[in-house]
N, C-alpha and C positions, 0 to 999 in steps of 0.2 A: 445268253443269260436269261433266266426266268423273269417275266414281267409281272407286275402286280398293279393294284390300284394306286400304289404309292410310287410306281416307277415313273420318274419324270418324263414328260413328253418332250423329247428334244426337238422334234419338228415344230411343235407349238412354241417352244422357247425361242426358236430361231425366227419365228414370225411375229414376235411381240413388237409393238410399237414402243417408242422411247418412254412414253408415260407409263405403260404397263410394265416395261422392263425395270424401270426405276422403282416402282412399287414392289415388285417381286424381289428384287435385290435388296431393297431396304428391309423387308421382312426377314430375309435370309440373314442379314447382318444382325438384326435383333435376336434371332435364334442363336446365332453363333456367339453372341455376347456372353451368354451364360457358360457355354462350353469352353471358350477360349479366353474369357476375361476381358472382352472388349469394352471400352468405355467411351464416352463422349461421341456417340454415334450421331452423325449429321447426314441426313438424306433429304435433299430438297425435292418437293413435288413440283416446283416451278421449272419446267423443262424448256420454256420459251425465252427465259432471260439468260444473259451471258453468265457463264459459270466459271470463267477463268481456266477452263480446261479440266475441271474436276466436278463430278456429279455427286460423289459421296465421300465421306471420310470416317475413320474410326481410329481409336488409340488403344494400344496394348500396354498395360502397366505390369511390370514384372519386377523380380528382385534386382535386376541389373539396370533398372531405369525404364523409361517409357520409349515407345516407338509408335509412329503413326503410319497409317495406310491411306492412300488416296486413290479413288477409283474413278476411271473414265469409262462410261457405258456407251457402247456402240451397237446399234441394231441394224438389221437388214444385211443383204448379201453384197451390196455395192462397196462397202468398206472392206478392203483386204489388207490386213495388217502386215502381211509378208511382203508387200510392195513398197519400195522406198518413197514413191510420190505420195502414197496414202498417209504414211507416217509423218513425212515432212509437212504435209498440209494440216494434219491433225495437231501437230505440236507447234508449228510456227505460222499457221494461217494461210500459207501459200505453198504450192508444190515446188515453186522455183526459189523459195526463200533460202537465204544463207543462215545456218544454225547460229544462234546467239542467245545469251540469257535474256536480253531485252525483248527478243521476239517471242519468248515463251509466254504462255498465258500466266497471269499473276498467281493463280492457285497452284499451277504446276511448278512455277519457279519457287514458291514458298515450300512446296513438298521437297524439292531438291535441296534448297538451302537448309532445311531442318533435318536432312538426312533420312527422310521418310521413304516408304516404298511406293512406287508408282505402279498401279495395277490397271492394265487395259483389259476390258471385257468386250470380246468380239462375239456377241451372242448370235450373230447371223451365220456363224461357221462352226462346224464340228472339226476343229483344226487337226490337220495331219501333223505328225511329229516334226517333219522338215519345215513346214510352214510355221509351226509354233516357234522353232529355234530361230528361224529367220526374223520373225516378228520381235522376239526378245532382243536379238542382236541389233536390229535396226534402231529400236528405241534406245537401247543402251549406248550405241554409237552416237546417236544424235545428242544425248545428254553429255557424253564425254566431249563432243565438239563445242559444247557450251562451257566447258571448264570444270565439269563435275567428274572427278577421277574415278570414283567407285559407285556409280549409281545403282540403286536397288530397283529392279524391274521385274514385274511378272505379267504374263499374258494368259488370260483364261478364255477358252472357247466355250461353246454351249455345253459340251459334254462335261467339262470340268465343273461348271456351275451346276449342271444336273446332278453330278455326284454329290455335291454339297447339299443340294435340296433333298436328296433321298433320305437324309437323316430325319427330316421333319415332315411327317405325314400330312399335317395340315397345309403346308405349302404346296405339296404335291397335289393334294385334292383341289386346291384353288387353281393351280396351273392346268390341271386336267379338266377344269370346269365342272368339278364334282363337289364343290363346296356347299351346294344347296341340296344335296341328297339327304337321306335320313341321318347321316352323320355330317356335321356341318363345321366349317371353320368359324372363327369368331365373327368375321364380317357378315357371313351368311346368317349365323345364329342371331346376331343383333338385329337383323331385318325381320325376324319372325314377329307377327302381329302382336303377340302378348309380351314381347320384349321391348317394344318401342315407347310405351308410355313413360313419362318423366318420373324419376324416382323421388321419393320423399324420405330422406335419411335423418335418423336421430342419432344420438350418441351411441346407443347399443349397436346400431347397424354399421356405423363407422368403425367400431371396435371389431365387429365381425369381419369386415372387409380387410382390416389390417392384419388380423390373425390368420386369415386364409392366405393372404399374400405371403406372409412369413413362412407358413407351412410349405407353400408351393415353390418358394425360392430357396429354402433351407435344405440341408442334407439329412436331417434327422427323421423326418416323416415322409413316407411315400404315399400314404392314402389319407385323404381328408374326407371324413364321413359327415355329411350335412343332414341333420334331422330337424323336423319341425312340422307343424300342422299343415294340412293341405291348403293351398291357396294363399299362404301368407307372404309369398314372394321369394322363396328360397332360390329358385333358378335365376330370377332376375338379379338378385344380389350377388350370386356367384359370377354371373356375366359381368357385372359392374366391377367386381374385384379383379377379374382377369383382364378386362378391357383397360383398366387404369395402369397396368404394367405391361409395356410393349413386349418385353421378352416373353411374358406369359401368353399374351394375345397372339403372338406370331406362331406359336406352336400348339395352340389349344384346338381340340376337336370336341364337339358337343354331339352326344347321342341322346335322343329324347326318351329312349326306353331301353332298359337293361335286357328285356326280352328280345328286342331287335338286335342289340349288340351281340348277344350270345349266338345269333344265327348269321351274323354278318361276315363278309370278307375282311372287314376292318380288324376284327378280333383275331382272325386267322393270320393276317399279316403281322400284327404286333407280336405274335407268339413265335415267329420264325427265328431260329437260333442264330442264323447267319446275318441277321440284320441288327443294326444298332440305332433303332429309331429313338428320337427324342420328342416327347409329346406330353401335353397336359390333357389327359383324357377325362372328360366330364360325362358321366353316365346318369341320366335322370330316371326317375321312377324305378329305383333299384331297391327292391326289398331285401330282407335279411339273407334269403337263400341265394338270390342273384349276386348280392354283394360278396358273399363268401366264395362263390364259384369264381367270380371275376378276379377278385383280389388274390385268391389262391394261385391262379394262373399267372398273374402279372407280378406277384411279390418277388422282390429281389432284382427286378429290372429297373435299376436306379434312374435310368434316363426317362422313364415313364412315371409321371406323377398322376395319381388317380384321384378323382373327385366323384363320389357317389352321393346321390340325393334321394331322400325318402322321408316319409312322415314319422318314422321312428315308432316307439323308442328303440334305442340301440343298447343292447346289454353286453355285447361281446367286446373284447379288448385285444390289442396287439401292439407290440412295441413300435411297429412301423405305421400304426393307424391312430389318428386322433379324431375324436368325435366332437363336432361343433354343433351345439344346439342353437338353432336359428332364433334370434330375438324377435318376438312378435311386434308388430307395429303398434304404437300407442295411439290413443284416440286422436291426438293432435295431428299425427302423421296421416291417419286415415282421412281426417277432415281436410288436410292439405291436398290429398289426392282428389277428393270429391270437388274441391274448389277449382281444380284444374279444368273441370268441365262446366261448373255452374257459377264460377266467380264468387262474388261476395254475398251470394244469396243467404238470407238469414236462416234458412231451414237446413243448411248442410249438416248441422249437428244432429238432426233427427235421424239421419241415415247412417251415422257412424255406428250405432249399436247394431244395425243390420249386418254390418261387415265383420264385426267381432275380430278385428285385427288382420283380416285378409286383404292384402293388396289386390289380389286378383278380383275379388268381389267388389272392392271399392271402385276399381276401374270400370267394371261392368255396370254397376249401379250408377256411377257418375255419368257414363256415356248415355245410359238410358234416360236419366234425368234431363240431359241436354237434348237428346234427339227423340226420345220416345217416352215422355213422362206418363203416358197412360199405362205403360207396362214396364215398370222399373226392373223386372226380373227377366226380361227377354235375354236369351243367351247371345253373346257376341257371335257374329258370323264366322270369325276366324278361329274361335276356340269354343268347343262345347263344354263350358266350364262346369255346369251342374252335373252332367253325366261323369265328367272326369273326377269330380269330388268323390263320387260313389264308387265308380268302377276302375278308376285309374286310367292310364294312357293306353290307347289301342286295345281296350278290352270291352268295348261297349256293344257287344253282340253275343248272340247265342242264348240258350235256355237258362244257363246259370246266371247270366247278366240280367235277363228279364226277370228271373225269380228274385234276385237281390233288389232290383228296382221296385218290384211289387212289395217286398217286405218293408223297404225304407219309406215307401209312400204311405203304407199303413201306419208306420211309426209316426210319420209326420202329421197324422190326424190329431196328435196330442202334444201339448207344449212340452211335456216330459212324461216319463213312465218308470215304474219300478221294475228293475231287471233281476235283482238278487234278493234272496231271503233277507228280511221277512216281508218284502213287498213284491215278490216275484209273480204274484197272481196277476198283476197288471200286464206283465209281458206275456203270460199264458193267454190272456184274453185277446191281445193284439195278434198273437200267433194264430189263434182260432179264426179271427176275423180275416186274416190274410189267407188262411187255408181254405176259406170258402171260395176265394178267387182262383187259387192254384193248389189243388189237393196235395201236390208234392211238398208244400210248405208245412212240414211237421214241426212239432215243438223243438225237436233236435236241430232241424234245419234252420229254424228261426234263431235258436241260441248260437249256432255257428255264425250266422250272418251278423248277429249283434257283436260277437267277438271280433269279427273282421272289421266291422264299422268302427268299433272302439279302438282297434289297433291303428286304423287310419285317422283316428282322432276326430272323426265325423260325429260319433256319439261320445259325449263326455259326461263324466260323473263317476260315482262309485257304485252305489246301490240304485240310485235313481238317475236315469240317463236323459240327456237332451241332445237334439241335433244342433250342430253348429256348422257354419254361421247361420244366423237367423234368416238371411236371404235364401240360403239353400233350403232351410226348413220350410219356408213359406212357398217356395217354388214347388217342392215335392207335395205339399198340402194341396196346392192348386191342381197339380197333375192328378192326384187321387180323385178329386171332385170332377175333373174333366173326363176321367176314364170310367169311374165307378159310380158317380153321383147322380146320374140321370134318373134312376128309378129308386133312389134310396128313401126309406121311410125314417125320417130323422127322429120322430118321437119314439118309434120302436127301437131304433138303434140306441138311443140314450137310455131307454127304459131297461135294456138288458146290460147296459154298460156298468161295470163296477163303480160304485159311488165315488171312490177315490180318483177315478179317471175322468169323471164327468166334468169337473171344474177345468181340467187341463184340455179337455175336448172343446169346451166352450171358449176358452181363451183363444183358440185358433179360429173360431168362427168370425172374429172381427175382420178377417180378410176376405169375407164372402162377396163384398161389393166388387163387381166385375167378373164374378164366377157364376154364370146363370144357373147351373145345376144346384149350387149351394143356396142361392137365393130362392129358388123354387122350393127347396126342402124347408127353408125357414118359413116361407109364406104358408106352406101346408100346415106347419105346426101352429103358427100364430093365428091363422085364419080358421082353424078347425072349429065347427059349431059346437062340438061336444068336447073340445080340448080344454086343458087346464087354464088357458089364457082367457077363458070366458069368466073365470072366477075372480072377483075382486080381492078375495082373501089371498088367493095364490099369487096374484100380481103384486100385492103388497108384502108378501112374505120375503124372507131373505133370499131363498133360492129362486123364486119367480122373478123378483126384481133384479137379481144379479144377471139372470138370463137376458132380461130385457136391456140391461146396460150393454151387453155384448151385441145384441141384435140391433141396437140403435145405430151402431156403426155399419153393421152388415146390411140392414134394410130399414132405413129410417121411416119410410112411408108405412110399411106393415107394422112396425113397432108403435108408431104414433096412433094408428088405428086401434090397436089394443089398448093403449093408455086412454084414449078418448072414451072408449066404451066401458072402461072399468074405473080408473081414477076420476075421470070427468063426471061419472055418474055417482060418485061416492058423496054422501052428505057430509057437511062440515063436522057434525057430531062424530061421525065415524072416522073422519080424517084425523081427529085428535088422538085416535087410538092406533094410528099407524106406528109401527115400531121399527124393527131392524131394517126393513126394506125401504123406508122413506128416503134415505140419502141416496140409495141406488137409483130410485126413480128420478130424483132430482138430477143425478149425473146423466141418466139416459136422456132426459129432456134437454139438458144442456148440449149434448151431442147433436140432437135433432134440430135445436133452435139455430144452429150455425147456418143452416140452409135457408135461403130467403123464402122459398116456397112453403116452408114448414114453420117459419118463425111465429106467426100469429097464433096458430093452434097450440104450439108447444109453449108459448108464453102464457096462454090462458091456463093451461094445466099447471104451470109453475106458480102462477098467481093463486090458483086454487090450493096448491100445496103449502102456500105461505100461511094458511090458516092453521092454527093449533101447533105451530112449530115450537119445540121446546129448546132447541139448540140455538146458539147465537154465533156460530162460526160463520165466516164469510162465504163458505161454500154451501150454506143451507139454501132453501128455495128462494128466500127473499134476497140473500146476498148474491146468489147466482143470477137472478133476474135483474137485480140492480146493475150488475156488471154489464149486462147486455145493452143497457141504455146509455152507457158511456160512449160518446161518439168517437173519441180518440182511444181506440184499443178494445172496444166491445167485440166479443168473439162471435160475430155473426155477419152473414152477407147482407142481411136486411138493411135497406136504405134508412136514413133518418126519418123520412116521411112515413115509411111503413111502421117504424117503431113509434113515431109520434101518434099515428092513427090508433095504435093499440092502447097507448097510455091515456089518450084522451077518452077512449072508450071506458077506461077505469074511472077517470076523474068525473065523468058524467053519469056514472052508475048510481042507482038509488041506494046501493049498499054502502054504508059508511066505511066498513073495513076496506072494500075495494077502492073507495075514493081516497082514503089515506095512503093505500099502497101506491095509487097513481101519483100522488104528490111526492112520495119518496123516490119513485122512478124518474119523475120530472126533475127532481133535484140533481140526480146523476146526469140526466140528459142536458141540463143547462150548464153544467160545470165544464170548464176547459181543462181541468186537471185529468191527465191520463191515469188510469187505474191499473195497478199491478195485478197480475193474475198468474196462475200456474199454467205454463205452456202445456198443451196436450190435445185439446179438442180440434185443433187444426190438422192434426195427423190422425186420420181414421183409416184403419186397415191398409189396403194397398193403394188407396186413392192418393193422387198428388196432394201436396199441401193445399189446404183450403184457404183461398184468399178472402179475407174479411174486408168489409167496406172500409175505405180510408178516404179522407178528404183530399181533394186535389187542389182546391182553391179555398181561400179563407171564407168565401161566401158559402161553401159547402157546409161550414160549421154554423155561421151566425144566421143564415137565412132560416133554417129549421128551428133554431133557438128563438128567433124573433117570432115565428109562428107559434111556438110553444108558449111564450110569454103573453101573446095576445089572447091565446086560449085561456090562460090562467086568469087574466084580468076579466075575461068574460064570465068566469066561474064564480065571481064574487057574490056572496049572500050576506049582506050586512047584518041581518038579524041572527045569523048563526055565528056567534062570537068565537067559539072554539075553532070552527072551520076557517074563519077569517084570520085568526092568529096563525094557524098552520099555513094557510095560503100565502099570507103576508111574508112569512119567512122564506118560502121558496121563491117568491117574486123578487125579494131583495137580493138573495144570493144570485139569482139569474141575471138581474140587472148589473150586479157587480161584475159578473163574468163578461157581460157584453162590453164593459168599459175597456176591455183588451183591444177591441176593434175600433179603429178610427171611424169607420163608416157607421157604426151603431152607437157610438158614445152619446150623441145628442139625444137619441131616443131613450137610452138607459138613464140619462140624467133627468129627463122629463118624467120617467116612471118613478124615480126616487123622489123627485120634488112633489109629485102628486101623492106620493105615499105618506106625506106628512098628514094628509087628511083622509087616509084610507080607513074606512069604517072597521073598527076592531083590529087595526094593524098593530104589529109588534114593533113599537117604537124603540124598545131596547135593542133589538136586533138591528134595526135601521141605524141607530146611533153608533153601535159598536162597529158596524160595517163602514160607516162614514169616517169615523176616527181612524180606523186602520188604513183605509184607502187614501186619506189625506196625508197620513204620515208615511205611507208606503205605496206610492203610486206604481202602476205597472210600468215596465220599461217603455220609454218612448211616449208616455202620456203627455199631451200638450198642456202647457200652463193653464189655458183657459178651462180645461176639464177639471183640474185640481181646484181652481178658483170657484167653479160652479159647485163642486162637492163641498167646499168649505162654507159656501153660502147656505147650502141645505143644512149642513151641520149646525151652523149658527142658528138657523131657524128652529132646530129641535129644542133650543134653550129659550124659546120665547113663548108667550101665551100666559095662561093662568098660573097662579102659584102652584097648584097641584101638578100641572104639567112640568113646570120648571123644577119642582121638588123631585119628581120622578127622575127627570133627566140628570140632575146633579147630585142627588142623594141616594135614591133607591137603586138606580142602575149601577151595578158593580162592574165598571169598565176600567180595569187596572191600567190599560195602555195609555190613558191620558194622565196618569200620575207621574210620568217620567218622560224624558227625552234623552237623546244622545248628542254629545258634542261632535264636532267634525273629526276629532281624534278617537271617537268611539267611547268616550267616557260617559258613564251613567249620571244623569242629572235629575234630581228629584224636583218635581214641579209644585209650586205653592198655589197654583191657580185653583185646583179643586177645593182646597181648604178655604180659600177666600170666597169662592162661590157659596160654599156651605155657610160660612159666617154671614154673608150678605142675606142669604135666605132666612137665617135665624133672626137677624135684626128685623127683617120685614115681617116675619111671623110674630115676633114679640110686640112689635109696634102697631099691629093691625088686628083689632078684635074681629073684623069681618073676615079676614083671611083665616084666623083661627077657627071661626065658626064653620067656614067652608072646607078647611083642609085638615083639621085636627085628626079626624079619623084616618085620613091618608097617611099622615105622619106616624100615628100610632101603629098602623099596620105594617109599615115599611120593614123589609128584611134586608135592606141595603146596609153594608158595613159602615157607610158614612153616616148612617142615622145615629150612631152612638156619638159621633163628633157633633152632629146637629143638636142632640140632646144636651150636651155639655155647654154649647154656645147659648142655647135657650135658657138654661139654668143660670148661667153667668150674667146674661144681659137683663134677665127679668128680675134679678134679686133686689134691685133698688128702684125698679120701675113699676112692676105689676106682679102680684102674687098669682102665679099660674097653677099652683098645686091643685087647687080645687078642680079647675077645668080639666087638667090632665088626668087626675086620678078618677074623676067621675066618668070621663070618656073611656078610660081603661076598664073600669068595672062594666061599662055598657058593652064594650066590644068583647070583653072576657078572653076567650081562647084565640081570638083573632089578633090579639096584641103581638107585635113583633118582638124580637129579642133585644133590639139595639137602642132605640130611642129612650125608653124608660130607664134602662140601666145606665145610659150615659147621663141622663138628667139627674138621677139619684147620685151618681158618682161625683158630679160636680157639687151638688148640695152638700155631700159628706165632707168635701174638702174645705167648705166655707162655714158650714153650720152642722156640726156632728150630731147635736141633739135633735135638730129638725129631721136630719136623715134617719136617725135611729127610730124616731117616732113613726115616720113613714114605713120604714122596714118592718117594724114590729106589727103595725096595722096590716100590712100586706100579708104577714105570716100569722095573723091572729086566727084565721079559720082553722077548724079541726083538720081539714085536709086542703091546704091552699092549692090554687090552680098552678099549673106548671109555670105560666108566665110570671106569676108573682114571685115564685122562688128564684127563677132565673134573674129577674130584675134586681132582686136583693143581692144574691150571691155574686153577680157580675159587677155590682157596684162597690162591694167591699164588705168588711166584717167588723164586728165588735164583740166583746164578751157576751153581752146580752143577746145580740142577734144570733151568735153562735150557739148559746145555750138554748134558744128557742128552736133553732134548727136541729139540735141534738134531741130535744123533746119530740119534735115532729118525727125524727128518724126512729126514735124508740117506739113511737106509736104506730110506726109503719106507714106514715103519711108521705115521706119523701125518700128518695134514693140516696144511698151512701155516696154516690159519685159527686154529689154537690159539695162534699167536704174536701175534694182534692185541691181546690184553689188555696186551701190553707197552707199547702206546701210551697205555694208561689209567693208572689210579691204582696198580695193582700195579707197573707198570714204573717209575713215579716213586719209589715207596717202597722197592722191593726191589732195583733195579738202578741202577748209576751210568750217567751219560751215555756213557762210553766202552764200557761193557758193552752198552748198547742199540745203539750204533753198530756194534759188533762183530757182534752178532746180525743186524742189518739187512744188514751187508755179506755175511755168510754166506748169508742168504736171497736177497739180490740176485744172488749169484754161482752160486746153485744150478742155474740154468737152468729152474726151475719157474715158470711164469707166475703161479700163485696165490701163491707165496712172494714173488715180486717185487712183486705188488700189496700183500701184507701189509706188506712193508718200506716201500713208499711211504706207506701209511696210518700206520705207526708213526712214521716220521720227520716226517710232516706234523703228527701230533698231539703228539708229544713235543718237537719242536724248532721247526719252521717257523712254526706258528701262534702260538707263544709267543716267537718271535724269540730263541730260545736258540741257543747255539753248536752248530754241527754241521760236520763235515768237508765242505769244498767238494768234495773228491774223491767222497765218498759221494753228495752231492747230484747231482753231474754223472753219476755211474754210474746212479743211479736215473732221472734224467731221460732218459738216453740208452738205457736198457734196452728193447729192442724187445719183450721178453716181457710188459711191463706191459699193453700193449693187444692182445696176441695173441689173436685170436678172442674179444675181450672188451672192451667199452667202456662200462661202466656209469657212471652219473652220479657215484657216490661216488668211484670210482677217478679219474675225470676231475677231480673237485673237489680231491682230495688232491694229484694231480699238478700242478694249476695253482698250488696253494699253494707247492709246492716250486719251481716255475719262477719265481714272483714273488719268493720269497726269494733265489733264485740271482741274478736280475737286479738286485735291490736291492744285493746284495753285490758283484756283478761287472758293472756296466753296460757296461764296455768289451768284454765278451764277447757282446754281443747277436747280432752277425752269426755268430759261431761257434755260438751256441746255435741260431739259425735253421737254419744249415746242418746241424747235428746232428739237429734235429727232422725236417727234411725227409728226411734219410737214414734215421733210425732208425724213424720212425713212419709214414712214407708209403709203405711197401712192402707194406701189407696193406689189404685192403678192409674190414677189421673196424672201423677207426677212422672215426668220424662227423665230418662237417664242423662240427658244433656243439659238439665236445668242447673241454675246456680246452686241448688241444694247439693247436687252430686259434685259440682266443682269444689265446693267447700269440703265435702267428705274426702275427696281426693287429696286436697291440700293437707288436711289433718292427718290422713293415713300416711302420706309421704313423710311428714314430720315425725310421726310416732308409729312406725310400721309394726313393731313387735307388740306394743300395747293395744293397737287398734284391731288386730286380726280377731281376737276373741269377741269383740263387740260386733264386728262385721259378720263373723261366723254365726253368732247368736241371732242376728237379724235375718240371716239367710234361713234359719230354721223356724223362726217365729213370725216373721213378717208376712202379711198378705201379699206384699209386693216383692217376694224373694226373687222372682224371675227378673224383675226390673233391676234389682241390686246386682244380680249375677250378670245381667246384660251390661250394666254400667262397668262392672269390673273388667269385662272383656272387650270394651270398645276402645278405639284408638283415635277418635277425632276430637277429643277434648283434653288431650295430654300434650306435653311439650314435644317439640320435634326431636327425633332420635339422633344420636351421633351419626356422622356420615358412614361409618363402617358398620352400623347396625343393619341387620337383615330385615327388620320390620320396625314399625313405630312402637313406642312404649305404650303399655296398657296400664290402667290403674292397678290391676292385680300384680304388676311387676314390682310395686312398692313393697310387697310382702315376701317373706322368705318361703320358697317352695317347700322346704322341709317342714316348716311349721304347718303349712296347709295340708301336706300329705299326712302328718301325724294326726291332724284334725279329722281327715278322711278315714284313717285307719281305726279311729275310735268308734266310728259308726258308719258302715259302708253305705247305708242308705243316703248319706250326704252327697254321694256322687251325682245324683240327679240335680241337687241344688247348685253345685259348683260347675256343672258341665258347661253352661253358657259362658263362663268366665275363663275357661282354660285357653291359653294362647294356642292358636292353630299352627304350631310349629314343633318339630322334634329336633331342631338344630341345636347342638351343644353351644352353650355360652350366649345364646341369643333368645332366651326365653323358652327354650324347648324342654327345660328340666322338669317343669310341672307335668307336661303331657307324658314325658318318658317315665317319670316316677308313677304317674297314674296307671300306665300300662303295666309296669312292673308290679304295682300293688295289686291290681285286679286280675292280671293275666291277659294274654293276647286274644284268647277266644271267649272271654267273659262277655256277659251282656253289657257290662259297663264299657268294655273296649269297643263293642259294636256301636254303642251309643256315641262314643267318641268319634267314630267315622262319620256318623250323621252330623255331628257338630262341625267337623272339619270340612264337610261338603258344603255347609251353609255359608252364606255371606253375600255381600253386595258384589255384583258382577257387571261388567260391561262387555259388549261384543258377544260373539257366539258362545254357547255353552261348551262346545267342544274345546275351544281355546282355553276356557276357564279350567276345565278338567285336565287338559294337557299340561297346563302350567302347574297344577297341583301334583300331577304325576312326576313332572321333572323335579320338583322340590323333594318329593318322596324318595326318589332315586339318590339324591344327594345325601339324605338323612341316613341311609343304610350304613354308611361308614361309621364305625365306633359305636354302633348300637348294641344293646344287650340282646341276648337270644330272644327274649319275649318281644322286645320292641322290633327286632328284625322280622320276626314272624308276623307281627301286626302290620308292618310296612309292606310285606309281601302281599298280604290279603288286601290291603288298601290299594296297592298298585293294580292288582287284578280287578278290583271293584271299579277303579277309575278307568281302566282300559275298556271295560264293558260300557261304562257311562259315555265315554268318548265315542265309541262306535254308534251307540244309540242316538247320541246327540248329532253326530254327523249325518246319519240317515235322515233324521228329522229336519236338519238345516238344509240338506240337499233338496228336500221336498218342499220346503217353505220358500226357497230362493226364487 
């Protein structure tokens, strides 16, 4: 008989030890399970424990019930089953034993009791026929002697077992010790280095495994085709699916390459007609051609299940083949793989994007992060993963391979590149660049290589392509510089490079650190004496600064040198003129400042760039530099002492701007609050994560802060009051933060106590801080610390009257006005009011105090000063006349008078002596143009007809602002003026011709009358509604809100005047582009139009033709965000124009075709029947599909608010258009066809642009 690689080795089978024999037979049972229908297979691997006479068992379930098989496995030649003594000893434990049921092993006895079949395997012998018959008879006779009348007995020798094994090639390979050749059994396959890492499975991967198992165990599909991008774990997941089902694992064979399989003896054996092999054949790296050849040969051999694996895509189909697209790993699964190597390290997420869904890359990167962090892209010793990505399996040699690697390395120089028209010029340039290295690389050869790489999904994109995963891209980029970069002229290379490629070339240069040839090229460019980076203008330009942002990662030292000789030498006057490049320079310096050796010079340059900044974003120069001084979370390796040395240098500088900067940075230095920042600067190029300075002990924080506070205290300059105030604020905040530390709290308290007498100190900041900290102490604050702070707080309220007045009246500290109960209930405190009252009594009762402190009182801007004024007026009324003192002092101070004390004083006088108040008010308003403080004092104290009349006269004369009348709409107007008086005032304001006065009148009438449904003259309402000045160059929401209240009130009172109101609105308020279509004016127009659509359209149409704001009207007609919600079944929201009959509008258009431009903005962007599309359909039918009006309609349909990519916006429009074709007229159908063509073109252009911007 012919032998093959699958011919079982009987000699080896006979020499198996019991452990090996049990494993081989167990796998055979699992293989036979599918063929024979065996279930409940039990094979114990424990060969040293008593088994009751049975080593394995299986059950067969059929139509006539179940049956069990029980197997006893014997190895070696010493056991001879045809000898009576051997059988007696095996069954009953002793060669001289008498046969009986009780002497049988329990498992054997159970087999006989259940009517099962006892199978003896004598693997040590190739049994002769006579010996086989004797063995069967001896065993049967022994069972009959035990009382079993018809025992079922079988005896298998080594040849019989070998015949069974022959059906399963994988078992034969293992038996012949060939399971670890280029075709492997599951056990050998699973030991491959790239198959051993732990899996990270998500829901999609679990579904993939389940589906593949179903295909391989079911009868319908013979061939499972697995496709997916290189490196994402296809082979590993196929192994997992097969390993999980023992019947599959027992007969699976893995071949790592289809090319190898095609030439192998394995393929030849499987094709033999006289063999009935049963196998699950897994062929990896199997492209379309190989797949077609292999499946064509094996198709119809139902015992062979075929699994082929490739990158795809797969476009062919067959009834016996199912294509399974491999689900890429999600970011969370990639991160889980990385964490198998680096644990809970916070920077795992950074490397996820490098892997781009590839499990293979994740394992390689993770292993390098653990073992070799200096080179995270080092290829694993067991698998050349980077070459395999590009070349596939076993194809990594020869000229063609070298040429492909040369091409892909040149492609890797750029983050992406254009490969198809209209951006194919970029690919042509890269082809020329590669052709200089290998003349055989023509444009045609380059294009073929691109196609091949795109097929393997290593290049991805449509018109603009990029290499994936990023780790592969960077590895190839490094290889280019290592091979070709030693003598490269970077400046010349970039100069000849297409401008569109330059940015993507620069993007890759951030990986230069650690690549000597790339760094040398960078240094040549940055250090050239006649190069562009000697020019301050170029460095500050958008292109120059962006280059430096990249170079800051690639070579921080060389980049810093450029910035020092350019930015550092730029005057402040010229710094103010820095434009687009300023933020790039800040970002470059931020990257450099992370390194401890470069911190100080980088910080100096950032401080220099703080001057003349116009932006207030947190990432500007000042915000960036401030973040570097935060001790907990500052993005730098610099120690606190290094940072403190720099900031003290600023504080001690002669320049005031630098000194103030130093104070701002010290404020950040002294705070214990960590600062949020955007993660990024710790990841630079290929370098491992940069570790920033972090405190290890509490002393690491408070020791440098203590030094900083001592330095600040030493910086005091008592004569420089502004400096002292700013210095004081920083010292107070720093001391407050030190209270967190038990060791520093005593010193912090002493600083705060001494600060009561700090020259020029900011006592308001001190008081606010003490109040807050006493009410809200830090966790764990000892009681004695809180008591000490309370004592200092009490001391702030002692001293001279002026000091106490500032503390309790001028300082606006809301936090002391309330407290919370134990249940969290808000409790208003009466203590502040009592303090103010006590001070007022002291003030009234002491002429000396008044002489000393009256000016302080008059100047106060504290909100409690109003209450103080009321108390003073109340207490002095029967004791002393203070009017003369107060008004004389006010006249002396003039514009320094605060807003609150005098108005409160007058308000109280008004409540007790109206004539006296009015006399004071009129005297204050007597001047031709009264000072602002006089007007505020009067208006905030109340009104009277005479005072209001005087205010109106002053307004008419242009001496005061109309806003002073707005109080009339509030409580003063209600208590001090009658309705007739208020209407008279509003009438004068409305007729003044002043827009601000008209708006004040609208607000007053809205507040006083309309909102309260109080009586008001219809004539006044009409005048205000029709006054064009209300919205002249002004359309704020509050004016619109109050105007709408008036309009609603008027319509309620005069519903019959709706059309008159509409006509008036369109005339009065639609002649200016200042009014917005979302205002209360157009809300009112919409409501009237909805109520009277047929009668309103002629008015609206006339306004479209005659109004200066016709576009605004048309836009309002077509907008959908000020109308009611549509019914659920509606395809779009209702528009104002939907209130009108489309036929009426179309008749209006047909009368004068030039009106099409006026109405265009209002036409609903839909052609859907019954959902507002009638107007657009009728428009196309009226003018024709190819008319200029119809072309304009396309432009209108294209416009609109959009979110997300433009391509998605246009695609959605195209989808809608295809739906509209049904039931369209010929003209509309023609228009839709052209519209779809137009949108298809726009989609393509948008996708090209989006691909390049990504």
